[in-house]
C-alpha positions in Angstrom: 274.3 162.6 149.5 272.0 165.0 147.5 268.4 165.6 148.3 266.2 167.1 145.6 262.7 168.6 146.1 260.8 167.4 143.1 257.8 169.6 143.4 259.6 172.9 143.6 261.0 174.2 140.4 264.3 176.1 140.4 262.8 179.1 138.5 260.2 179.5 141.3 262.9 180.3 144.0 264.5 183.2 142.1 262.8 185.9 144.1 262.9 184.0 147.4 266.7 183.7 147.7 266.7 187.1 149.6 264.8 185.4 152.4 268.0 183.4 153.2 270.2 186.4 153.8 270.5 185.8 157.5 272.0 182.3 157.1 275.7 181.3 156.8 276.4 181.5 153.0 279.2 181.4 150.5 279.2 181.9 146.7 281.7 180.8 144.2 282.1 180.3 140.5 281.9 176.9 138.8 282.9 176.0 135.2 281.5 172.8 133.6 282.9 171.5 130.4 280.9 168.8 128.6 282.5 166.8 125.8 281.1 163.9 123.8 284.4 162.2 123.8 285.6 162.8 127.4 282.5 163.3 129.5 282.1 166.1 132.2 284.9 168.2 133.6 284.4 170.9 136.1 286.4 173.5 138.0 285.2 175.2 141.2 286.8 178.4 142.3 286.4 177.6 146.0 288.9 174.7 145.8 292.3 174.5 144.1 291.4 175.8 140.6 292.1 172.4 139.1 289.9 170.6 136.6 288.3 167.4 137.7 286.5 164.7 135.7 283.2 163.5 137.2 282.7 159.7 137.0 279.5 158.3 138.5 279.3 154.9 140.1 277.2 152.7 137.7 275.0 151.6 140.6 272.8 154.7 141.2 271.1 154.7 144.6 267.9 156.8 144.3 265.0 156.8 146.7 261.7 158.8 146.3 259.9 159.9 149.5 256.4 161.3 148.8 254.6 163.7 151.1 257.6 164.6 153.4 257.0 167.2 156.2 254.2 169.6 156.8 254.3 170.9 153.3 254.0 167.4 151.7 257.1 167.8 149.5 258.4 165.0 147.5 262.1 164.2 148.2 264.4 162.5 145.7 267.4 161.2 147.7 270.5 160.5 145.6 273.1 158.4 147.4 275.1 157.7 144.3 278.9 157.9 144.8 280.9 160.0 142.4 284.6 159.9 141.8 286.4 163.1 141.0 289.6 162.5 139.1 292.1 165.4 138.5 292.5 166.1 134.7 296.3 166.0 134.0 296.1 166.0 130.2 294.8 168.7 127.9 291.1 169.4 127.7 289.1 168.3 124.6 288.9 170.3 121.4 285.1 170.2 121.1 283.2 171.0 124.2 280.4 173.1 125.7 281.4 175.4 128.5 278.8 176.6 131.1 279.6 179.1 133.8 277.7 178.9 137.1 277.5 180.9 140.2 276.9 178.5 143.1 275.3 179.7 146.3 275.5 177.6 149.5 273.5 178.2 152.6 273.7 176.6 156.1 271.9 177.4 159.3 275.3 177.2 161.1 278.9 176.1 160.3 278.3 172.8 162.2 275.1 171.9 160.4 275.1 168.7 158.4 272.5 170.0 155.9 273.4 172.6 153.2 271.2 174.2 150.5 273.1 174.5 147.2 271.6 176.7 144.4 273.3 176.7 141.0 272.6 179.8 138.9 273.4 181.0 135.4 274.7 184.6 135.1 272.5 186.4 132.6 272.9 190.0 131.5 270.2 192.3 132.8 267.4 193.1 130.4 267.3 196.9 129.7 264.3 198.0 127.6 264.0 195.3 125.0 267.7 194.6 124.6 270.3 192.7 126.6 273.1 195.0 127.9 276.5 193.9 126.5 278.1 196.4 129.0 279.4 194.4 132.0 278.9 197.5 134.2 275.1 197.2 133.8 275.1 194.1 135.9 274.0 190.5 135.7 271.1 188.6 137.0 271.3 185.2 138.7 268.9 182.6 137.2 268.5 179.5 139.4 268.6 176.4 137.2 269.2 173.7 139.9 268.9 173.4 143.7 269.4 170.6 146.1 270.4 169.9 149.6 273.7 168.2 150.5 273.7 166.1 153.6 277.0 165.1 155.3 277.8 161.6 154.1 279.6 160.6 157.2 276.4 159.7 159.0 273.3 157.9 157.9 270.3 160.1 156.9 267.4 159.7 159.3 264.3 161.4 158.0 262.7 161.1 161.4 265.6 163.0 163.1 264.0 166.1 164.7 267.0 168.4 163.9 267.0 167.3 160.2 263.3 167.9 159.9 263.6 171.4 161.5 266.4 172.4 159.3 264.9 171.2 156.0 261.5 172.7 156.9 263.1 176.0 157.7 264.7 176.1 154.3 261.5 175.0 152.6 259.4 177.6 154.4 261.7 180.3 152.9 261.5 178.7 149.4 257.7 178.1 149.2 
């Protein structure tokens, strides 16, 4: 289950990610291949380095909660189920490839709530030119963020532990 905060833009959290340093975190690379003929394929470096095709259930389950918590954030809860099928044939000829760095944060390893930030890797701007030299570094530009809640249990927005965790994350991101 994914939970989006609709009134915080991903670009606004760029300088606030350093506030989350003390939390449990991992980062990994993700490749996304989008093809007109074959849909979306992706590969995450944290798993088994195989490509998977993402197939959504055609019965999306979305719920909008307005004014959640002390900061009155709007939550979009996406309970849509996705099927990830391994790609055993060749990849399409015409496609768009996007490389992401994915950052995941948790308050503890046992936590049911995880913050996921998807970032593009952009070369650092030096003077008025982009540096083609890989040694000059890259900048992470957040383009999407959401919370992942453990699907094994039902989400209870009134649960005190859930509210404390999500409010802790949001206080760092606001």
